[in-house]
N, C-alpha and C positions, 0 to 999 in steps of 0.2 A: 321836735319837729325840724325838718330841714326844708330849705327853699332852694330849688334848683332853677337855673336858667338854661333852657335847652334851645339854642338858636333863637334867643330872645323871648321864649315862651316860659312864663313863670309856672312852677309846679310845686305844690306843697306835698310833702312826703312825711308821714308820721306812722308810728306803730311798727309792728313786726308780725310776720305770718304770711299767709296767702294774700296775694295782691288783689285790691279792689281799686279800680280806676274810675273816676267820676268826670263826666262831661256835661257842662252847664248848657243852658239854652239861650235863646235870643234875649238880650237884656240882662243876662246873668253873669256871674263870675264863679270862681271857686268857692266863694262864701255861700252860694246856694246850698252847699252840703254841710255847713257847719252844724246845723241843728241835728244831724244824724250821727254825730261823732260817737256817741255812747253805744251805738249799734255796731261799731267797728272794732270793739275790743277783740284782740286776737287776730286782727288782720293788719296788713300794710295798707294804709289809707292814703290814696294819691288823688289830688285834686288839681286839675289843669285849668289855667286861664287861657282860653283860645286866643290866637293872635289878635292884637288890638283890643283885647278885653282885659278888665282888671289891671293887673300889673304887667301884662305882656306887651311887648313891642311887636311890630310887624306891619307891613303894608297889606291892607285888606282889600285893595282895589281888585275887583273881579274875583274875589274869593268864592269858592264853591264848597259843597259838601265833600267832594273828593279831596280838596285841599285840607279840610278839617280832618278827614280820615288820615291823610298823609302826616299831618301834624301829630296826632295821637300815636301813630305808629313810630314816628321819630322819637317821641318821648319814651315810649316803651323800650326801644333799642338803647337809648342813652341810659336808662335806669335798669337795664338788664332784666326786663320783665318779659317772660316767654309765654305766660298765660295769666289771665286775670278774670275775675268777675267784674262786670261793667255796670255802672249806674249812669243813666242819662236823664236829662230833663228837657222836655219840649224839643227844640231843634237838636239838642244833644242826643235825643233818642234816635233820630234819623242817622246821625253820625255813627252811633253804636250799631244800628242795623246794617249799614253799609260795611262797617268794619267786620261784622260777623260773616257777611257774605264774602268779603274779599279775603279775610285772614281768619278762618274759623279756629285754627289752632290757638290763636291769641285770645279767644273769647270762650270762657268756660260757662258763663251764664249771663243773662241780661235782666236787669231790674230797671224798668223804664217808667218814669213819672210824667204824666201829661203827654202820653205818647201819640205820635202820628206817623203813618206810613208816608204820607205826602200831603201838602196843603190842598185844600179844595180850590176850585177855580175862583170862587169868591174871595178866599183867603189870599190867593196869589195877587189878585187885583188890589186888595187892601194893603198888602205888603209893598207893592210898587208905589201906591199912593203915599204910603208912610215914608218910603225912601225919598220921594220927590219933596215932601214937606221938610224932611230933615236936611236935604241937600240945599234947599233954598232958604230955610229959616234958621239954620245953625242952632245955637243954644235955645233960642226962643221956640224954634220948631220942635226941639227935643222936649221941652217942657210941655208944649201943647200935646204932643204925642203921648207922653207919659201920663198926663192927667186924663186923657181919653181912655188909655188902656186900663188905668186903675179902676175905672167904673165897672169893668167886666173881668179883669185878670184875677181879682181876689173876690171872695164871696161876700155877700151881705153880712154874714155872721162875722167874718174876719174884720170887715170894716168897722163894725159896731162893737165887737167884743175883744179884739186883739189888735190894739193900735200899734204895738211894737212890730208885729208882722206886717201890717199895712205900711208902716214907715220904712221897714226894711225893703220891701218891694219897690216903693217909691224911690228910695235912695239908689237901689241897684239900677233902676231904669235911668234916673237922672244923672248918674255918674258915668254913663256911656259917652264915648266920643260921638258927636252927631255924624261925622263922616263914616266911622267904622260901623256904627249902628245901621246907617243907611246901606252900607255894603252888605251887611249880614241880612238885612231885609231882602235885598235883591238876590242873594244866594239862596235864601229859603223860597223866594218866589219862583226860582228857576229849578228847584230841586225835584228829582224824580225818586220814586219809591224803590227801595231795595226789593229783591226777590224774596219776600218774607216767607213764602211757602217752603223755602228750602233752608230756613234757619233752624238747625236741628237741636241746638243746645236749649236747656231750660230757660224759660222767659216768664217774667211776671210783669204785667201791665197795671199801673195804678193811676187812677184818675179821680176827679171830684165830681160830685153830682151837679155842680154848677159850672163845670169846665166847658167853655164854648170852643176852645181850640181842640180839645180831645174829649168830645161828648161821650158819655157812657156807652151809648148804643154803638158808636163808631169804634170805640176801644174794644168792646166785647166782640164785635165782628172781626176786628183785627186779630184778636186772640184766636178765634176759630180758624183763621187762615194759617196759623203757625202750629207746627206739629206738637210742640211741648209747652204751650203757653196757657197761663191762667190770667184772670183779671180780678181787680178789687176796685170797688167804687166807695170812696170816702164821702161821708155826709157833711153838708154845710161847708163845702170846699170847692174852690174854683181851680185855676190853672197852676198856682204856685204851691203845689201839693206839699213838698217837704217843709215849707215855711209856714203854711197855714195849719197843717195838721201834723206837727212834728211827732207827737207821741204815737199816733197810729202808724206813721211812716217808720219810726224807730222799730216798732214791733214787727212790722212786715219785713223790714230790711234785715233785722237780726235773724228772723226765722228763715228767710230765703237764703241768706248767705251761708248760714250754718248747714242748711239742708243740702247745699250744692258745693260745699267746701271740698 
């Protein structure tokens, strides 16, 4: 495995074959995708830490979804990637959708976990409130935000039967910079939907039956708006789909990538 630094952005690059590029969500890092590694045999597996996340540097003040799309395009140019299949989680699914609209030649297919076209009005208000708490409270505010999110971000089954997954999500949230996490909250609160009706490549949307960010009914409605999309709902699963239900996600990922290679 190689580690690249592209204008301060950390990128893990392993394997060989057709490229698969992964974009994490709010509160995530490239490690969101580690559990899916066995599904990527025969592919070049590329995981990006967005600016200010994980091991990446970067000023996140006033960052937007457009800036995130610019970032992943810059990574692809630096690594000579002309087309790829794309995996996104949560906020990263919006980055992938906007990328598909802006640069369709770069996107062969989309596999989106916990997907959303855009936050609801209530979610936007909650994101702004979260950003205020982080800006004022620093690390203490981050801990308060993380503990509140953990009550709904992972399923009851994960909390009681998979303590390692629960701990992973907690650590992923708690290791964020309060300032950059607040900036990403504001970016998501201001984000607008891509024109998903014109995303022509194959798409698979995967959510959990307890996902409050990407509820099954909303995800299924989203799939109906896309010309070549399907959806899967995983049981006893909330928003951190690849972490909570890795075996099911490995199966769906392997089948989808091979089908669209």
